[in-house]
Steps between C-alpha positions, in 0.01 A plus 500: 500500500698507173751781468393789278710528183751783485386775263677763297366759749679315782829511307456870422433584865798298624736658245358850540412538132188516286333190359594628153869478591451143622337422165793653309745282692299179468427552129843646418338814361358694332677766713846480650543483875802638687736219613456583870121501470502180297705328769255609772212355300685172438585476869131551588403226255751261659404580857123487445507206257305686233405291194380701197206366301680338207190485279413866546862597440508297181187668366647843569833420339358298210703189583473214748871415482378143462582248229287206392692176441341207319683166478380193309542265798533617859621156610804495270821573698637699206211745510511515879867600490433748219212655697728539803762674286236732350362583844850586621575717195166681531542561872839661440319761289211552742246274328305197617391200291161329476563146378252257346506197270333433166511121556617452142166619359470791250147593616614510862798712399272756332270507803792550738635789290157666506475452877842651565415800283190568710734521799683786327839328483784714371627229267473133403763227496383205290705182536487276192166651391281302264412797280543870441315691776242759392603813688361754253273674749706434811801720426703280732852384411559127475796274447521132408745265669627180338307562180520750213183686396462734200396823675626456859862508611638179645784358706607138476802271524699400194308175462666371184855583605445364850357172373788468254752538785323240713489240221852587389617412851343155466668452161834592658443214745499266200126447458399430142123458546345785699124487545281806550210548741329818391180695557227499239462732201592864546839443668735432207819673614614237749444233235699704248787533748501121550508458124781756459726318746449159341553626147814687607630173644426312179232291671157387393202638688396281791144405588253769613218470753254792514314549824375752755724716717444281805653222706243253373568611145873445543444157646278391210740651244798316644313169475429579136870566432600176670282312253653672194693291249790746530489506879697799633795490737422858605185712532457875479179619670356839408395577859598409853160349578532268200851403610376403848247272333774360276711409805201320652440297183865403470512387863183297451661336196800397710736735316776703662558870438748588357662157456224359275332821383615858558250784551518879451208741554405855405387755766730462800260536793610421856316167483762357262776530759313261729408219259709184495729526332505882495407618153731673258295795374488794264395777739271785405620843630177569690620796708644682198181439305284618790699819546487577129125438480423723799729775374330501161159542662611782728744689278313455174636392164575665170381205292382142523805283558578133563780484757693175531723402791776235493454181701752322721599133491513361856685169503401236758503119513214404268709561185793285613731775625 
């Protein structure tokens, strides 16, 4: 027969206290418990393997100590690494994370937000959200990651400055025509950084190929750049996934990286260390961003603020170093 679950009465009997005292220890209030008594209760919980009802506790305390995390693409390594960093930051503060994906669809994103709110999450983390969330009646804090919204605080990398540094590195290698593989409309900062670096070097803008943030998109974009009249000798890709596709297209075209065409990418996920050649990248500070986002949700904020974190240039073989 299955073992009967340990109850609060069992813990109280083992520790020699009332069930109310057990409740005060488990719920950290509302009344204080003497240190010696508290230790007896905690010892009873450990010995008996008592597991409080998290849902009932949340209803009593008015919080589930749970965050809802919505990413635009659960299969993207960048968002997987970001989710891991958020989960780690939340756990260090005693919170757990419910993660889901919007699949790049605004309607799905709205539905997922509504679903998480019905689960009484204590806050929302929205990665690259499509639109401003309607939280008027929810009274739940939210924070955007990798995108700025008018009425919700945000954390993000310094996209423009990071892109400028990546392209500047290619220019320092002597490249005079640097092509750009970039996501569609709504992501202008990486393009502006590319433009800043070329203008600062006294160079004309190279060819641009706009595509999706995917491996297939990067592959198609690279083929487009190879057909340009001002064919580039270097390519800056606005995401790691695009850069992986770029490497595939260049290999299929019989070109060597970096001897024939150099490549630099933006994001800096672990995947880029294991491509061939290993990719030079502009790395997003995911752990810093995750910690800041979680802290804002837990500790509150005085005003809506867009927080920007510096990126890091990681030099590997794909740029010619």
